[in-house]
One Martini backbone bead per residue (centre of mass of N, CA, C, O) as a GRO file, in nm:
protein
  106
    1UNK     BB    1  -6.184  -0.237  -3.722
    2UNK     BB    2  -6.095  -0.255  -3.397
    3UNK     BB    3  -6.300  -0.049  -3.331
    4UNK     BB    4  -6.592   0.010  -3.237
    5UNK     BB    5  -6.833   0.228  -3.322
    6UNK     BB    6  -6.908   0.282  -2.992
    7UNK     BB    7  -6.641   0.323  -2.825
    8UNK     BB    8  -6.621   0.625  -2.760
    9UNK     BB    9  -6.887   0.631  -2.595
   10UNK     BB   10  -6.818   0.412  -2.376
   11UNK     BB   11  -6.567   0.548  -2.272
   12UNK     BB   12  -6.694   0.820  -2.198
   13UNK     BB   13  -6.899   0.704  -1.999
   14UNK     BB   14  -6.705   0.572  -1.798
   15UNK     BB   15  -6.536   0.828  -1.733
   16UNK     BB   16  -6.780   0.994  -1.634
   17UNK     BB   17  -6.860   0.803  -1.404
   18UNK     BB   18  -6.598   0.824  -1.250
   19UNK     BB   19  -6.603   1.130  -1.206
   20UNK     BB   20  -6.904   1.083  -1.055
   21UNK     BB   21  -6.880   0.819  -0.872
   22UNK     BB   22  -6.966   0.577  -1.049
   23UNK     BB   23  -7.049   0.291  -1.167
   24UNK     BB   24  -6.884   0.045  -1.362
   25UNK     BB   25  -6.837  -0.136  -1.667
   26UNK     BB   26  -6.760  -0.379  -1.863
   27UNK     BB   27  -6.649  -0.301  -2.202
   28UNK     BB   28  -6.660  -0.341  -2.527
   29UNK     BB   29  -6.426  -0.188  -2.794
   30UNK     BB   30  -6.271  -0.436  -2.945
   31UNK     BB   31  -6.005  -0.552  -3.165
   32UNK     BB   32  -5.757  -0.741  -3.265
   33UNK     BB   33  -5.543  -0.823  -3.474
   34UNK     BB   34  -5.379  -1.092  -3.580
   35UNK     BB   35  -5.097  -0.969  -3.547
   36UNK     BB   36  -5.126  -0.850  -3.266
   37UNK     BB   37  -5.206  -1.115  -3.122
   38UNK     BB   38  -4.958  -1.282  -3.198
   39UNK     BB   39  -4.746  -1.096  -3.068
   40UNK     BB   40  -4.853  -1.091  -2.782
   41UNK     BB   41  -4.856  -1.404  -2.736
   42UNK     BB   42  -4.557  -1.450  -2.780
   43UNK     BB   43  -4.467  -1.273  -2.540
   44UNK     BB   44  -4.628  -1.423  -2.320
   45UNK     BB   45  -4.497  -1.701  -2.354
   46UNK     BB   46  -4.207  -1.606  -2.279
   47UNK     BB   47  -4.331  -1.518  -1.978
   48UNK     BB   48  -4.551  -1.745  -1.891
   49UNK     BB   49  -4.818  -1.661  -2.020
   50UNK     BB   50  -5.126  -1.636  -2.110
   51UNK     BB   51  -5.328  -1.612  -2.351
   52UNK     BB   52  -5.522  -1.408  -2.554
   53UNK     BB   53  -5.783  -1.240  -2.683
   54UNK     BB   54  -5.916  -1.011  -2.919
   55UNK     BB   55  -6.090  -0.882  -2.715
   56UNK     BB   56  -6.159  -0.554  -2.592
   57UNK     BB   57  -6.171  -0.414  -2.271
   58UNK     BB   58  -6.339  -0.164  -2.051
   59UNK     BB   59  -6.321   0.061  -1.770
   60UNK     BB   60  -6.096   0.322  -1.644
   61UNK     BB   61  -5.965   0.373  -1.363
   62UNK     BB   62  -5.660   0.390  -1.424
   63UNK     BB   63  -5.665   0.604  -1.655
   64UNK     BB   64  -5.799   0.821  -1.489
   65UNK     BB   65  -5.582   0.852  -1.268
   66UNK     BB   66  -5.324   0.882  -1.454
   67UNK     BB   67  -5.423   1.086  -1.690
   68UNK     BB   68  -5.634   1.287  -1.570
   69UNK     BB   69  -5.527   1.339  -1.285
   70UNK     BB   70  -5.209   1.311  -1.317
   71UNK     BB   71  -5.176   1.456  -1.633
   72UNK     BB   72  -5.437   1.633  -1.745
   73UNK     BB   73  -5.626   1.497  -1.913
   74UNK     BB   74  -5.877   1.443  -2.117
   75UNK     BB   75  -6.117   1.248  -2.227
   76UNK     BB   76  -6.050   1.300  -2.528
   77UNK     BB   77  -5.751   1.229  -2.508
   78UNK     BB   78  -5.794   0.933  -2.425
   79UNK     BB   79  -5.958   0.848  -2.670
   80UNK     BB   80  -5.737   0.912  -2.875
   81UNK     BB   81  -5.524   0.721  -2.758
   82UNK     BB   82  -5.686   0.460  -2.791
   83UNK     BB   83  -5.745   0.484  -3.093
   84UNK     BB   84  -5.450   0.476  -3.182
   85UNK     BB   85  -5.367   0.202  -3.042
   86UNK     BB   86  -5.626   0.052  -3.202
   87UNK     BB   87  -5.521   0.057  -3.462
   88UNK     BB   88  -5.460  -0.145  -3.738
   89UNK     BB   89  -5.146  -0.017  -3.749
   90UNK     BB   90  -5.064  -0.101  -3.488
   91UNK     BB   91  -4.794  -0.173  -3.274
   92UNK     BB   92  -4.598  -0.385  -3.094
   93UNK     BB   93  -4.411  -0.333  -2.816
   94UNK     BB   94  -4.094  -0.393  -2.705
   95UNK     BB   95  -3.958  -0.389  -2.366
   96UNK     BB   96  -4.191  -0.383  -2.177
   97UNK     BB   97  -4.389  -0.438  -1.874
   98UNK     BB   98  -4.608  -0.410  -2.099
   99UNK     BB   99  -4.864  -0.380  -2.308
  100UNK     BB  100  -4.781  -0.210  -2.618
  101UNK     BB  101  -4.927   0.037  -2.839
  102UNK     BB  102  -4.853   0.185  -3.173
  103UNK     BB  103  -4.878   0.430  -3.397
  104UNK     BB  104  -4.657   0.497  -3.649
  105UNK     BB  105  -4.859   0.730  -3.745
  106UNK     BB  106  -4.985   1.024  -3.603
   0.00000   0.00000   0.00000
């Protein structure tokens, strides 16, 4: 499973701390599968970017501002979105200006 067992809790904690204007720390939340990592790194190499490693870390400031404040999502909505994108069946989408992953079956 790409997300660590405690990932939902550490994501929730960081987003809650951001909401309360407290300092947050970078926390590991999971890993990419070998297929996901290979696909992402192949795309990065085409763009002249350095490859990444499989561990995924989370801070939360950007997603808090864009999804919770900007789009009105709840913290639980964001956790569900991250969990879905980090699912072991999630695929890397091509053609976006950022690395994007999506679970094929909602």
